[in-house]
C-alpha positions, 0 to 999 in steps of 0.5 A: 500500499502507498504512503499516504500523502498528507497536505503541506503543513507550516511549522511556526516555531519559537526557541530560546536563544540557543535554540532549545524549543519553546513553543510550536504550533502547526496548521495547514500551509493555508495558514498565513504566516501573520496567523501562525506567528499569533497562534504561537506567541499566544501560546509562548506567552502562556508559559513563558510570561516573562519573554520581552525580546523575539527575533523573526524573519521577513515573512513576519514583519508588518502589523506583527511587530506593532501587534506583539509590542501591543498585546504581550509586550514583547519587542520583536524585531525583524531580521532583514536581509542586506539590500545589495546582498546577492545569493545566500547571506548568513542572518544574524539569528536566523540560523538559530531556528533553521538549526532547532528545525534540522535537529527536529528534522533528526526525528524519524517521524519528523523527518517526513509527514507521517502524522495526519493530525497537526496536534500529533506532530507538535506532540512528536516535536516536543518528544523529540525536543526533549529527547535531544536535551536528555542526551545532551544532559546526559550522553551514552558512555560510549557517545564520541563528542564531536569537534573534541580534541583527545590528547595522548 
């Protein structure tokens, strides 16, 4: 039996400064980016009421910045691509979210869209994030740390 195809999904994530997942909202690709950002910021504020600063992609520019300031008192800064830039440009703070999405993508159930319900994808994303944190806190004894120089 062939794999069932799931229509496109959008993942709106909020991460801390080192890339740990704070909140995620998954919905169909038809949802606008601004609506998804409002949804995930509401979830984030419920859990972390002291959140004061955030960085966002250019996709979220517009009225969202003022809305975040008025509604949740969050200073949302839009990371702009330099006007004179051609080709790939590493944007400050943007790589943190991209790295988190790559970490989540390493989880088997998140590598492809197997889940039929967005709620399941959200739950598995939180589980994958917890697994990554636990592996970082207590690595397996046989786990070789990358880029560690061995002496002797």
